N, C-alpha and C positions, 0 to 999 in steps of 0.2 A: 504494500500500500504506500502511496506517495505521502510523505510527511507534510507536504504543503497543502493537502486537501482541506485541512481544518484551519489554515491560515487565511483569514478574511482579507488580508492585505497583499496576498500573493498576486503579483502581476500589476499592482497599482503603484505608480511612481510617486515619489515624494512631491514632485511638482503637481501631479494631478490631485493629490490629497490637499495640498496647500491652496491650490486654485479653487477647489470646491469649498473649502472653509472660508476663503476670502469672499467668494460669491455669496455664501450663506450668511456670514456674520459681519464681514468687513473688518478692517484692521482695528478699528476702535473697540469693537466688541471682543475680538480675539485678544487684544491687550488686557481686557478685563478678565477673560476666562483663563488666559495663560500669560501672566505678566512677565514677559521677557523682552529685553531691549529691542530685538529685531521687530517687534510688533508695536512698541511704544514710542520709539524715537526714529523719525524719518523712515517709516516702513515701506518696503517694496518687495515684490516677489523675489527678485534676484538676491537681494541682501538676506532675506529670510531663508531662502534655500541654502545659501552659502553657510549661514550660521547653523541651521538644522542638520546639515550633512556632517558637520564637525562636532556637534554636541548631542550625544546619545540621549541624555536625560530629557532634553527639550524636544527632540524628535519623538520620543516615547509619549510625551504629553500631547503632542499634536496628533499623533496616530490614535491615541486613546480617544481624544475628542472627535476625530473623524469617525471612528467606529461607533461612538455613542450617538452621533447625529445622523 
């Protein structure tokens, strides 16, 4: 059995996750839900992606919010 069958994020890129969250919440609401600097100070998709790719704990919080919404 493939171990990725139960992984709901399998095949979903971080960019797709973040784009969906931005469309749903906007940066202002994201900053309230996940108060990290890439959402609170001059937020952009590219700077947020760069930060989240390097910071595992922040990426985990973004992925959890995506799964919850």
